[in-house]
N, C-alpha and C positions, 0 to 999 in steps of 0.2 A: 203125660207132655214131652214129645221127643225134644231133642236139641234145637230142630230143625224149627218147630213150631212156638210161631208166636200170639197165635188166638188164646193160650190160657195164661197166660201171664197178665194176671192181677194187680190193680192198688198195693195188695198184701204183698206181692212176689217181688215191686217196686221197692215196697217199705223196707224188707226186709234183707235187700241189697243195698240199703245204707241212701237210696238216692229219693227225692224227694219229688213229689207226682211235678212242680214246673221243672225239676232236671229231666224227668221221663220226656215232658212232652220234647223239650230242647233236641232230645233222642230222636224222636220222630219228625221233627224237625229235618233234621240233620240227613238223616236215613229216606226221608218219604215214606216211608212206612214204620209200623211197630216192629222193635228188634225182635228176635228168636232168643232162647234161652242165654245159648253162647253167645251174643250179642251185647246182652244186658248182664250178665259179668262180667265181661271184659268193660266196657262201660263203667261199673260199678266201680273198680279196682281204678281203671285209670283217671276216673274223676274223685275219689275218693281224696278227704284230706290228706291221708299219709303219700301219693303217688302226685296228685295236682298241687297242692299247696293254694285251693283255692280261695283259704282267708287270709293268707299272709302275701299271696303273692305283691300283690301291689308293692306293699312295703318293704319287702327282700329287696327293692329297686334302689332303698333310699344307703344300702351298702357302698362305700367305693370297693370298687373291687379292680383298679389295675395299677400299675407301677411297673419301673422299668426291670424288675425282676419277676414279673410274673407272666408267665408262660401261658398258661389256661387259667381263666376266673371261672365261678361258677356256671354249670352247665352240663359239665360232664362228668364221669363219674367221679373226679377227685380234681381238685386244685395243683396242678405245676407250677414251680415256683424254680428258679435259676440259683446254684449254687456253687456256678463258675467250673472250671476244667472241664467244661461238657457233663458237667451232671447237673442234674434234677431232682429235687426232691417232692413227692406226690405224697399227699395228704389230705383225709377226710374222717369225720364225726357223725356217725348215726345212734340215732336210740333205738333200743328193744324194751321198751318199759313195761307194755302191757304183757309180751310172753313172759317176759321174767318174772310178773308177778303172777301171773296162771302158774306156768311150770318154771322156777327159775334156775336149775340145774340147764336144760336146751336153750330157755327165752336168752342166757347169756352167754352159750355157748354160741348158736348161732347166730348172735350178733355181732360176735368176735368175728367168727365164718366170715361172715356178712360184707362188712370191712375191710376184712383183706383180701375178698376179692373185688372189692371197689378200684384196689391200689394193685393188685397183680396185674388186672385185667388193661392197667393203663402202660404195660411193659415194667415197669417197675418190681422191684425184689422187696416184699413187705421187710424191717429192716424192725420195728418197735411199736407196741400197742403201748395207748393208754385207756383207763378205765374211771368214769367221772359216775360215783356212784349214791345217788339219797337215797335213805333209806326212813321208815319211819320211830319212835317211839321208842327206846331201845326194850322195853318194858312190854311194849306189845307182843300179845300173845303171836304174832305170825313174825315177829321182826329176825328173831333167832332162826327161824326154820327158811327166812327168805335170805337172809347175810350164806348162811353156809351152800344152800346151792346156788346163788349164785356168783360166789365167790369160787365154788368147786367148777360150776361151770368154764368160768374164767381162765383159771388154769387150766383144767382138764382139755379145752381146745387150745389155746395157745400152746401150751406146754408139748402135746402132741404133734404139735406145725412146725415148733422149734423157731418159732418168731419171740423175744421176750418181751415179758409186761412192766414195762419200766415205770413207771408213774401212774399218777391220778388224781381220784379225790375220793373220801367215803365221810360224807356227816350226815347228820340225824336230826329229825323235824316229825312234829306229829302230822303235817301237813299229810306227807307221805305216808302216813297208817295203811291206807288204801288204794296206794298208787307207787309205786318206786318208782326211780329213775335208773335204769342201764342206760347210758352211752358210753360207745366205744370208741375212738379214733387208733387212726392206725397209719403208719409213715413208711413211705417206701423210698427207695434209690433207684435212678434211672439212668441210661444214657439221654442226653438231650437230644439224639437226633434217632432216637430209638423209642417216642413215648406214640401212644393207640391209642385209637378214637373210637367211637361209637357210631360211626354213620356210613350207613350204608352204601355202596355205589357201584356202579358196574351194571348193567341189564345182563340177565343171562350165571352172574357169578353163584355159587352156590353157596347155599345159608347150614349148617354142621350146627348140630350138636354136640357137645362133649360134656364129660364128666359123668356123676352118678346118673343112677336110671331115677326117674320121677313114679313119685308113689302120689297119696292121697293126704299127705300131711303140708301144713298151713294155706290149705285151702281157705281163701277171702280171711290170708291174716292181713292185707294191707285195710281191708275193709275195718276188719275189729279193733284195729289200732287208730282208727278214724271217730271211733267210738267211747264216751266215758263208760266209765264200770258201774252195774249194777247188780242186787243182788244174786243174779245168776250170770256173774261173770266165771263161777268154778267149773259151768257146764264147755265154756269155751275151750276146754285143754286140746281139744281136736286142729283148734288152729295153729297150734306152737309146733315150728318146725322141728323137726329133728336131726343134729347134724355129725358127721364123719371126720373129725380131724385128719385122720390118715390118708381119707379119699382128696382133702384138700389139698394135705402136701404134695401129694401127685399129681393133681391138678396144678399147684403153681409150679411145679418141675416142668409139666407138660409144655405148658403154657408158655414160661420163658422159653423155652426149647424151640417152640415154635415161633416166635416172636424173633429170634434170632435169625429165620430165614425170611426168604422177601415171598411171603404167603396171604399174608393178611389185609383184609382190606379196611376191618371194623371189627371190632369184640364188645359185646357186653356181659355182665354177667346175668346172672338170674336170681334177682332179689326179692324186694318188695312184687306181689302181681306176677313172677314168676316169667314162665314162658310168651306172656302178655305183653307184661311192659318189657323185656328187653326185644323183642319184636319191632315193636309199636316204635321204641323210642330211636331205635338203628335205622326205621326206615324214617321216621319222622324228621330227622337230624342230617340223614344225607336226601332228602326229599323225593322218597323212592318208594317204591310199595314191594310186599313180597310174597309169594304164595308160597302155600305151605301144607304137605300132607301129614297130617298128624297119627297117619298109619305106623309112620317110621321113625317116632319118637320112644325113646326106651323106655319100657315102662317096667318098672318093682311088680303090679300089681294087676291082677286080671279083671277082665271089662272096664275098665276105666273110661268113663266118656268124654267127651269134646272138652263140655265144660271144666270136669276136673284134669284134665290134662295142660290146658291151655291156665286154669288159676293156680295150680300147686303153686307152691311156695316149697318144696323139696330144695335141701342143700348141695351143694357143692356141683352146681351147673353152669355151664358156658354156651352162649352162641356167639359164632363167628362166620363171616361174611369171609368165603376163600375166593383168593384168583381163581380162576376158572381154570382147571387141569392139574392144580394142585393138591388137590381132593388126596390120594395115594401117597404122596408125602408127608400128608396132616396126619392120616389115618394110619401109619407105621407109628409117630411118635406116639398117640394115643394109646394106641395097641402095646408099645414098649411098656408104659407107664400103667397097664393094665385097667384102663379105663375105655368107656363110650365111646362111640364115634357113630353120627350117623347123619347122611346130606338129608337133611329133613325139609329142605325148598331152596328156592332161587329170587333172586332180584329182579324186581320189575320196572316197568318206567309208567305203570298206571297209577299212583299213587293211593292205592287199595290193598288191604290185607286181606288174602283170600284162600280161605281155610278149610280143607277138605279131608273127610274123614269116610272110610266105608265106601267108597265111591258117589259121594254127595258134597254137595257146598256145605259146609256147618255155617258159615260166618264168611260175610263179605260188608267190608266196613271199608270207610275212607279214612286213613292215615291219621290227616292232619287235623280234625277237628277231634278225635278218640283222645289224640297224645297232647294237644295245645290249644280246645277249643273248651274245656271245662268251665265252666262257671267263674267267672273271678268275685267274690263278692267285697264290697266296699261297706263292711259291719258297721255299725254302730260304736260308740266308743265312750265310755263315760271315767274320766280321770281320777286316779288317786287323789284320796284327801292329802294337803300339805300337811306335816306331823314337825313340830316343834322343837328344835335341837335342844341337847342334853348335855351340859359341859358339868363335868368333875361330878361329884356328890356331896349333895345336900342334908346337914344332919350326920348324924350318927352312922357310917356303914354297917353292914349286917357282919361282917367280919372284919378280921385286921388285915393288914398286904399280904402278910404271912400264909395266914389261911385262904385269902382269895388266889392267889398264885399256885396253890395246890390243887384248889378247885376248880381252877380253868384249866392247867395240865392233865386232870385228870376226866377232865370234861369230855362229851363224844367223840365232838367235832375237833378240840386240840389232840387229845388222847392217841400215842402213837399206833397206825395201823401195820404195826411189825406181822402181827397175827395173820393180816389178811395177805400182805402182798409175798413173804415167805412162803405161800402156797404156791407162788407165779415164779415162774424158770427166769427172772428179770437177767441174768449172767447171758445164755446160752445165743452162742455164735463169736460173744467173746468180744464185743464189741461197746458192750456196754462201761461206761468212766464213770455217772454218776446213777447210784443205785435210786430208788425211790426213799425217801423221804425227805429230803433236799428241797429247794425252790424250785429247780425243774432239772430232769434226768437228762445225762448226756450221754449220746449215743457215737461213737466213731465212724467218720464217713470210711469205710474199709479201704485198708492201704493209702491210706494221706494220714495230715497231721491234723485235718478238720474234722469237727465236730457239730453235731445238729443238737439243739438246745429245744427239748419238748416238755409242756405244761399244761392241764385244763386247769382252769379257772370259772369260776361264780361265787357269789357270795347270798344266797336265797333271801337271806331277810333282809338284804339292803335293798333287794328288787321288791319285796314287798312292800317296803317302806315309801320307796320312792324310786316308782321304775326308770324313770331315767338316769337318775343317778345310780340306780343299781345297773344300768346295762353299760353304763361308763365305767364303772369300778369293775367287772367285769375284764373288761378289755384289757385298762389300765393295770389291772392285777397280772395277767399274763404278762404283760409287754414288762410288767418289775421283775418279777419270777425272772424272764427269759434274761434281764440285764443282769440281774443279779451273781449269776454265773460266766459272766462273761460275754456272753451272746451279741449280735446282732440280731434285732427282731425282724423278721422277713414277711410274715401273714400270717394270717386265721382261717382255722375253720369253726364255726359253730352248731350247736344243738341246743334250738329254741324251745322247751318244755315249756307246756303252759295249760290252762284248764280249757274250759268250753267256750272259743270264740265266739260262740252267737248271745254272750252275756257278755254286757257291753263292759262291766267293771275290767273282764277277764280281758278283753279284747284291746282295751285301753291301756292294759300292762305290757301287752305283746307291743304295741305302737310305739311305745315310749321307751321300751327296754330297746327298741331296733334303734331309734332314733337318737339316744344314750349312745350304744354300740357305734350307729355309725360317725357321730361326732369325734369321739373318740380314737376311731380307726384313720378319720381322716385328719386330725392335728399331729399323730401318734406317725403315719405316715405307714400303716399297719394293717396293709387291705385284706378283704375278704374274698379267698378264691374258693368256700366250699360251704358246706353245710348240710340242715335239715334241718325239717320242723314237725315237730312230735305237741300234737294240741289233743286236746279233751281229755287230758290225763287229772279226772278226777272220778271221786266215787259219790254215786247218790248223792249229787251237788257240790259236794265235799271240793273242793280244788286243791293242786299242790301249790306251796310258793310258785311265783313265777323263778325259773329258772334257766336263762340263756346262757347255757355253758360255752365258754372258750377253748379251744384247743390253740395254745400258739407255737409258731417254729420260729427258733433262732439258727444263727451261724455260726461259729466262732470256728475265726481263721485256724488259728494254731491253738491247739490246747495246750500248751504250756500258758499258755495265759488265763485258762481257764482257772476261775473260782469257788469255795466251796461254801458252807456256813460254818463249819468245825471252826472254832479257838484252837490257833494253832499250837499253841503255849502258855507258859507263865510270862507276865511282862509286858502284854501286850496292852496298846491304850485301847480303850472304846469308844468312836465315833459315830453321831447321830448327824445323818443329813434330814434335814428339814427339823420341822418343829413340834411341840406336841402343846396341844392349847386343853386338853383333856376331853376331846369328844366322845361319851359316852354313850351318842344315842344308837340304838341298833345295835349294839356294842354283845360282846361275847359276855365282857361282866355286864350287862345291864340282867342280861336274861338268864346265867349262870349265877350269878353271885346276888343279885339283885333280884331275883324270881321274878323280869316282869320284861314283856317283850314289845318295847316301846321306843319313840322318841325318832326324827331324822335321821338317817344315815350321814356317815362325814361324807363332807361336799369332794367333788373331784374338781380341782382346779387343773386342766389339761396342760397347760402352759407352763405353770410351778412342776408338775408331772415329768414334763418335756424337761425341762431343763434337769432338774435335779435327777433325773436317769440318763442321761445324758454324760452329766457332769460325773456320774459313778463309773459310766463306762469307760469316759478317757481313762479314768483313775488305774483300772485293771489293765486297760490298756497298757500304759503303760510302767505296769506292776509294783506299783505301789501299795496295794493292799494286800496282805495277807487272808482276809476272810470278808464275806459278805452276807449279810442276810436281809431281805424286804421287811418289813414292820406288816402285820397283815391281824387276823382274827390274835383278841389279848392283848394286842399293845406292844410296848415295849418288852415289856416284863419276860410272857413269852416268848419274842426274837432271842432277848438274853438266854433264857432257859434254852431254848434250843440250842443255840448256839455251844451252852455249855454242854450239854448232855451229848454232842456230836463228836463231840474236841475232848470229853473228859477231863475237864477244866472248869474251874472255877471263876466265878466274877465277882466284881466290887460296885456294885451302881448306885452314884449318888443321886438323890432327889434334889433338885434345884431350889434354893431359896426360895427363889420369885416362883415358882408352884403355886397357883391357888388353891391346886386338891391331888392329893399326893397320889391319890386312888386313880384320877382323871391321867394325869402324867404318863404315870405308869401302868396303865390297862386303855386307854386311850386308844382309839385306833384310826385316828388323821391318815389320812391317804400322802402320796407320795414319797414315803422313808425309808432309809435302807440305814442299817446297822455297821458298822466298819470297824473290822482290826486291824492296827497299823502298828507299825513298830514305834518306837519314842520320839526317834528323830525323825522321822515323817510329816510328825505333826503339823508342825508348821507351816509346812512347804503344802502340809494339804487343806489348811484355816488359807493360807495366802491365795491359792486357787479357788476354794471356794469364794471368794472377797470378789476374786477377779470372774467369776461366773454369774454373782450374783446368786449362790447358794449358801445357805447360812449350816455350817460344819458346828457340829459343837461339842466337848470332850463329855463325858459322861461316866467314866468309870475308865477301868484294866481288869485284865485278866491276871491271875493265880487263884491257886488254893483248891480246895475241896469243896465250897460250897457256893451259895448262890445270897451275895449280902445286899437287899433291899433297902439302903438309905437308912442305918439303924437300927432296923426291924432283925427279929431274930433269925439268921443264919438260916437258909435251907439246904444242908446236902445232898450231894448230886447221888446220895446211893436213896434219900428219899425222894428227890424229884424224878429218879428214873423210876423207881418201884411206883409211886402214882400214877408217871406217862405211860407205864406201860401196862398197867394193870387192865384197864375198859376192857377190852374185845374180849382175851381169854378169861376173865370174869365173867363175860357175859356171854358167853358161846360154851362154857362149864356149868352155869347157872341150872340147877335143877330145873 
């Protein structure tokens, strides 16, 4: 069958392209005829779940997306937020889950490369990358291989491009055994008057292709990302793209140089669906058409068909609409950087995408319905069952407080990730102020006293137990981590990772998480400005835990007021903001110490969360606290232990007499809480301020010594804590 022949397209061909029979009938209605193979391929990727969000679009509209500081919300390559002084921050998070499971090095590397292109496409220089990683059980036969490849891919790409990887997460659970998550977030800074958009305009303006040549790698990658894994997954290796970070670095510099001229009308990176998505999205955004001659596309393989050219997801490529007459000026820049430059088409007023190759028209499609008229499904939902709260430990706990603390410190989710992040260059560019391992990374806005605070957060076990509360908590945790370093939270990006939306239980999780996130964003004035949805994350019907990862960005106006989690020395009073009632449902104590995954997660009271957070923010702004850490996984004990390890100082923690369960008080995971280290002379002032603000401030201990003392139990030396905390990943990766 030739690319322009529609007669041989069978139901099997349609199914192989991930389209239903109903969707195919809709395509024929739009065209008034059957599509040829090229056209079918274009529809298949543009209408894939990965590109069209057909299961989630109606629910994504529930997110609040506007605020006075938001310049650009969802709908462009990335979100844009004003940070003053004529500058904006540009950021987004995306998934590369399926490719990273199939081929971990290239999957993770091209995930980093792709998200960077989303940022510099908008005129911003990338300044930081964060990665949220979820792996299966540590002892699963594939886990070590996947960790090794993913970490090497992230480091290999980011380090070569010269953008620091400054933070993220890495957690483990059996639900990810057959489908890991690799979510990459990139942050860049641009001049407010030099932000570029993907809106093709100007009839006759040239459409140019720049960057690397096109090969056969990544064909139907978007379609693969819209299907669950099966036993045949390994055969899909050819759909994983191959990245070249050195070409990406050249592309960044060439694009930013061109952006400094008055040449560009629109620009779009070739990400998922490659030349297809970039051309259709630019034309759709601008309400225009495009004609392209595929014979002009630079190729690195011989004999490529129009179908392959349009669906290739080869990396390090961009599509640009130039102002007419500026081709030579632009070509000179890209040739200087030793990159391909080719005029492949022009803008039209027809509203159609016309593709020619070998002297014939190989595709002629209306832009708007291909880009924006994919089916929008209102899939049935099934609510998650309500679970009972678990407060404290009844009966004899399986181990004492000291043993439990060490067990949690060495557990996969809490253990130090130093082995991982030390393989990333987190100091390149010289603006990293807070390194990985704290509540949030902090990157200096070059040449200023300002800093960007950056974090990624989600607790999948909470989302599994109660999707609405889990969605709220993901946003609240990001907000809290930004507050803890002294930042003013600005906005979030997100990456919504779920199983098969055609299953009502999974769709119920997705909808409830979105609604919980949206509510938290509204109350906390923390709008959503960009994001990504990754569905069908399951293997043979076994879904992942729902994981709506949140990437938060905040602004520190003066880095002199920044705080960290390290205890600064001896004799500081340790205060807790908020109260502990001993909530152990869905906690790490329940999972790691009790050996059970059960109970409702701790509820999120957004009014309480906001009041406590703004109170802590005010203390930091006024220079009244020496260290701050939010209380999260593992509860108060783990928060204090992490502060001790970061500062190299011990602490004594007193369990109050009114605690109904010492284990609950020490390891409960109630939300909206912080630990503060303050000078003794400030305690009365802080308590008074807390009373005025309606915030509970409680003295719980003091810093000092070389051990952590937990309410009269046998002390845990710093050396023992550090040895246990640091051992997990090195031991796992060195295991025979």
